[in-house]
C-alpha positions, -999 to +999 in steps of 0.1 A: +001+002+000+015+036-007+002+069+001+019+103-010+015+137+003-022+132+006-030+108+034-044+074+022-063+046+039-069+009+032-093-015+050-087-054+052-118-078+045-126-095+080-098-116+091-094-141+119-058-145+135-037-162+159-009-145+177-002-118+204+015-091+183+009-072+150+042-067+131+047-045+098+072-042+073+067-005+059+088+026+053+077+062+056+095+095+043+110+120+069+075+136+073+057+105+068+036+085+092+015+051+095-011+040+120-032+009+125-066+007+139-083-028+147-120-028+140-146-052+147-164-072+118-188-043+114-161-017+110-165-002+143-130+007+162-122-017+191-118+000+223-083+003+230-072-001+192-088+028+178-069+052+156-067+078+182-052+052+205-026+040+177+012+050+183+024+066+151+051+045+131+078+065+115+112+053+096+118+021+080+116-014+095+113-050+084+095-063+113+080-033+137+055-043+164+025-022+162+011-007+195-016+016+210-015+035+242-023+005+260+004-016+247+009-041+216-009-073+231-036-083+208-040-118+219-074-110+234-087-104+198-075-135+182-100-161+172-125-132+165-134-116+131-117-083+126-106-055+103-074-036+101-076-001+089-041+013+079-038+050+075-007+061+059+008+095+045+041+097+026+045+059+036+046+024+022+033-007+038+048-040+023+035-068+045+019-074+081+017-105+100+006-114+134+030-135+156+028-153+188 
């Protein structure tokens, strides 16, 4: 996923995952940023994992752990249908995965 100077977003279809952390392979420009929100199956932000809670990601990383104000543990959501909303500006998202 690529976004230039104008911010962009992408939302996954419903997924069910196993794991306790979300990790991403991404890169931003010096002024770029990426954030991830976890939504329920209907597209509503899940408390504690909303965009407003998301820690901004900047720089370039192969396997960066995604976190929110309450931390990075997403194990309470595993096995449930969720959607991921990625918001990017001057950034590229290459891959994501959930890990134990």
